[in-house]
C-alpha positions as CSV (number, residue, x, y, z in Angstrom):
1,X,16.6,18.9,-13.2
2,X,13.9,16.3,-12.6
3,X,14.3,13.9,-10.5
4,X,14.8,10.2,-11.9
5,X,11.8,7.9,-11.1
6,X,12.2,3.7,-11.2
7,X,9.1,2.0,-11.3
8,X,9.0,-1.8,-9.8
9,X,5.6,-3.3,-11.0
10,X,3.9,-2.3,-14.2
11,X,0.2,-3.4,-12.8
12,X,-2.6,-1.1,-12.5
13,X,-0.9,1.3,-10.7
14,X,2.1,1.3,-12.0
15,X,0.7,2.2,-15.2
16,X,-1.2,5.0,-13.5
17,X,1.6,6.5,-12.7
18,X,3.5,6.5,-16.1
19,X,0.4,7.7,-17.6
20,X,0.0,10.7,-15.2
21,X,3.5,12.0,-15.1
22,X,3.2,14.9,-17.1
23,X,1.2,16.3,-14.1
24,X,4.4,16.9,-12.7
25,X,5.5,19.6,-15.2
26,X,8.8,18.1,-16.2
27,X,10.0,17.8,-12.1
28,X,10.0,13.9,-11.9
29,X,11.5,12.3,-15.1
30,X,10.4,7.9,-15.6
31,X,14.3,6.5,-15.9
32,X,13.5,2.7,-15.5
33,X,11.4,0.1,-15.0
34,X,11.0,-3.5,-13.7
35,X,8.2,-6.5,-14.1
36,X,8.7,-10.0,-14.2
37,X,6.3,-9.7,-17.6
38,X,8.6,-8.9,-20.0
39,X,6.0,-7.5,-22.3
40,X,4.5,-5.3,-19.9
41,X,8.0,-3.6,-19.7
42,X,8.7,-3.6,-23.7
43,X,4.9,-1.6,-23.7
44,X,6.3,1.1,-21.8
45,X,9.4,1.1,-23.9
46,X,6.9,1.5,-26.9
47,X,5.8,5.0,-25.4
48,X,9.0,6.0,-23.6
49,X,11.8,4.6,-25.9
50,X,14.4,6.5,-23.3
51,X,13.2,4.6,-20.5
52,X,15.5,2.1,-19.2
53,X,14.7,-1.6,-18.7
54,X,16.2,-2.9,-15.4
55,X,18.0,-6.3,-15.2
56,X,17.1,-7.1,-12.0
57,X,15.0,-5.0,-9.0
58,X,17.8,-3.8,-7.3
59,X,19.1,-2.0,-10.6
60,X,18.3,1.5,-9.6
61,X,21.4,3.4,-9.0
62,X,20.7,5.8,-11.6
63,X,17.3,6.9,-9.8
64,X,16.4,9.4,-7.2
65,X,12.6,8.2,-6.4
66,X,11.9,4.2,-6.4
67,X,8.1,3.3,-6.7
68,X,7.3,-0.3,-5.6
69,X,3.5,-1.6,-6.9
70,X,4.3,-5.0,-7.1
71,X,4.7,-7.5,-3.9
72,X,5.6,-7.6,-0.5
73,X,8.5,-9.6,-1.3
74,X,10.0,-6.8,-3.5
75,X,9.7,-4.5,-0.6
76,X,11.9,-6.7,1.6
77,X,14.3,-7.6,-1.0
78,X,15.0,-3.4,-2.2
79,X,14.7,-2.2,1.6
80,X,18.2,-1.9,2.4
81,X,20.0,-0.8,-0.6
82,X,17.0,1.8,-1.0
83,X,18.4,2.7,2.8
84,X,21.8,2.3,1.7
85,X,21.8,4.6,-1.3
86,X,19.7,7.5,-0.1
87,X,17.0,7.0,-2.2
88,X,13.3,8.1,-1.7
89,X,11.0,4.8,-1.6
90,X,7.3,4.7,-2.1
91,X,6.4,1.7,-1.3
92,X,2.2,0.4,-1.9
93,X,2.9,-3.0,-0.7
94,X,3.0,-1.4,3.2
95,X,2.1,-4.8,4.3
96,X,5.5,-5.7,4.4
97,X,6.5,-3.2,6.9
98,X,4.6,-5.6,9.4
99,X,4.6,-8.9,7.6
100,X,8.4,-9.7,8.1
101,X,9.9,-8.9,11.8
102,X,13.2,-8.1,10.7
103,X,12.0,-5.4,8.1
104,X,9.4,-4.3,10.8
105,X,12.8,-3.8,12.9
106,X,14.6,-2.5,10.6
107,X,12.2,0.8,9.8
108,X,11.0,1.0,13.1
109,X,15.0,1.6,14.5
110,X,15.7,3.9,11.2
111,X,16.9,7.3,12.1
112,X,14.6,10.1,11.6
113,X,16.3,11.6,8.5
114,X,16.0,7.8,7.3
115,X,12.6,7.0,7.8
116,X,11.8,10.8,6.1
117,X,12.6,9.1,2.9
118,X,9.9,6.4,3.2
119,X,7.0,7.8,1.8
120,X,3.9,5.6,2.8
121,X,0.8,6.5,0.8
122,X,-2.3,6.9,2.7
123,X,-4.0,4.1,0.2
124,X,-7.5,3.0,0.3
125,X,-8.1,5.2,4.1
126,X,-7.0,8.7,5.1
127,X,-7.4,10.7,8.5
128,X,-3.8,10.7,9.3
129,X,-3.4,14.1,10.2
130,X,-5.7,13.6,13.0
131,X,-4.0,10.1,13.8
132,X,-0.6,11.8,13.9
133,X,-1.8,14.6,16.5
134,X,-3.4,12.2,18.8
135,X,0.2,10.4,18.7
136,X,1.5,13.3,20.5
137,X,-0.6,12.6,23.5
138,X,-1.0,8.7,23.1
139,X,-3.5,6.3,21.0
140,X,-5.5,3.3,23.5
141,X,-7.3,1.9,20.8
142,X,-7.0,1.5,17.1
143,X,-9.2,-1.0,15.2
144,X,-10.2,-1.5,11.5
145,X,-13.4,-3.4,10.2
146,X,-13.1,-4.0,6.2
147,X,-16.4,-5.1,4.3
148,X,-15.9,-6.1,0.7
149,X,-18.1,-7.9,-1.9
150,X,-19.1,-11.1,-1.9
151,X,-16.9,-12.1,-5.2
152,X,-13.5,-10.8,-3.9
153,X,-13.5,-13.7,-1.2
154,X,-15.1,-16.6,-3.6
155,X,-11.7,-18.6,-4.8
156,X,-9.7,-16.5,-2.1
157,X,-7.1,-19.5,-0.9
158,X,-7.9,-18.6,3.1
159,X,-11.7,-19.1,2.5
160,X,-11.2,-22.5,0.9
161,X,-8.4,-23.7,3.4
162,X,-10.3,-22.6,6.4
163,X,-13.6,-24.2,4.4
164,X,-15.3,-20.8,5.6
165,X,-18.8,-20.7,4.1
166,X,-20.0,-17.4,2.4
167,X,-23.3,-16.4,2.9
168,X,-25.2,-14.8,-0.1
169,X,-27.5,-12.7,2.0
170,X,-25.9,-11.5,5.0
171,X,-22.1,-10.4,5.9
172,X,-19.9,-13.3,6.9
173,X,-17.0,-12.8,9.1
174,X,-13.6,-13.7,7.3
175,X,-10.9,-12.7,9.6
176,X,-10.5,-11.6,13.3
177,X,-7.3,-10.8,14.5
178,X,-4.4,-8.1,14.7
179,X,-3.3,-6.3,11.7
180,X,0.5,-8.5,11.3
181,X,-1.8,-11.6,10.7
182,X,-4.2,-9.8,8.2
183,X,-1.5,-8.6,6.4
184,X,0.1,-12.2,6.4
185,X,-3.3,-13.8,5.0
186,X,-4.2,-11.1,2.7
187,X,-0.8,-9.8,1.1
188,X,-2.4,-7.7,-1.7
189,X,-5.6,-6.8,-0.3
190,X,-5.6,-5.2,3.2
191,X,-2.3,-2.9,2.8
192,X,-4.8,-0.6,4.6
193,X,-4.4,-2.5,8.1
194,X,-0.5,-2.3,7.8
195,X,-1.1,1.3,7.1
196,X,-3.3,2.0,10.1
197,X,-0.9,-0.3,12.2
198,X,2.4,1.7,11.4
199,X,0.6,5.1,12.6
200,X,-1.3,4.1,15.9
201,X,-0.3,0.9,17.7
202,X,1.7,-1.5,15.7
203,X,1.3,-4.7,13.8
204,X,0.3,-6.9,17.2
205,X,-2.0,-4.2,18.7
206,X,-4.0,-2.4,16.2
207,X,-7.1,-5.1,15.5
208,X,-8.7,-5.7,12.4
209,X,-11.9,-7.7,11.0
210,X,-12.7,-8.6,7.6
211,X,-16.1,-9.4,5.9
212,X,-17.4,-10.6,3.4
213,X,-21.0,-8.6,2.5
214,X,-23.4,-9.5,-0.7
215,X,-25.6,-6.6,-0.8
216,X,-22.3,-4.3,-1.5
217,X,-20.2,-3.2,-4.4
218,X,-17.4,-0.9,-3.0
219,X,-14.7,-1.4,-0.3
220,X,-15.8,0.0,3.0
221,X,-13.2,0.6,5.6
222,X,-14.2,1.7,9.1
223,X,-11.6,3.0,11.7
224,X,-12.1,3.8,15.4
225,X,-9.5,5.0,17.4
226,X,-9.7,5.8,21.4
227,X,-7.6,8.4,23.0
228,X,-7.3,10.8,25.8
229,X,-8.2,13.4,23.5
230,X,-11.5,11.7,22.5
231,X,-13.1,9.2,20.3
232,X,-12.8,9.0,16.5
233,X,-14.3,7.0,13.7
234,X,-13.4,7.3,10.0
235,X,-15.6,5.5,7.3
236,X,-14.2,5.2,3.7
237,X,-16.6,3.5,1.1
238,X,-14.3,3.5,-2.0
239,X,-15.4,2.4,-5.7
240,X,-12.8,0.1,-7.3
241,X,-10.8,1.3,-9.8
242,X,-12.9,1.2,-13.5
243,X,-9.5,-0.5,-14.9
244,X,-8.7,-3.0,-12.6
245,X,-11.5,-3.5,-9.9
246,X,-9.3,-5.4,-7.7
247,X,-7.8,-2.2,-7.0
248,X,-9.1,0.6,-5.0
249,X,-9.3,3.7,-7.1
250,X,-8.0,5.6,-3.8
251,X,-5.1,3.6,-3.2
252,X,-3.7,4.7,-6.9
253,X,-4.4,8.2,-6.2
254,X,-2.8,8.5,-3.4
255,X,0.6,7.5,-4.6
256,X,-0.1,10.2,-7.4
257,X,-0.6,12.9,-4.1
258,X,2.7,11.9,-2.7
259,X,4.9,12.0,-5.9
260,X,3.1,15.3,-5.9
261,X,4.2,16.7,-3.3
262,X,7.9,15.6,-3.7
263,X,8.1,17.2,-6.8
């Protein structure tokens, strides 16, 4: 019997999941969708008339898998019910787990059997097999340096509020701090910091630097990790999605990879 899937948020990633469900050979069935924009839900129904429109974001009792591809606030809102009802949960807005103190506390205190039901996509980075192995001994340093094209930051609220001067010739430091602060300031674009923090030193000890760089057209994430086992560097140079330039193509593929393992 196919596992029944609910998708909350039908933007680029939600739409990609729906478009690629055929790859799971009828092992996962789209059961319900929710989006604050009603026309997006109606477009899904036009193509999939048997899919149910959710009345509210926790209206997923008849589903087995819940995918969030909306906002950090949605993750916080649905988390308790997901845990209470024993659903499989795939959150794309991983930053929520370190932005909200109560959510971070609840997540880290889950029993192992409950935590296994929360499948965190790797998003726009990787190397977690190595990182998980290093955790068996211990990690002393985890740093993320992210560089993005200048256009990403031109109208960003944080840049304007802090009167940052973006250079058109060389890279500009936009942010330097810990992963928690980065996830709070950039809730849609720096989920990689949260994903790294949850697998290494946590939200306050994982260091993050973010740069605007006019000479690049990719999102570049560089990770440095120190352990008694050795020194490790990972570099990811991601092309943006050809459909939605604000989203990394790899991030969308990562959630499809997780769904494939479940099915």
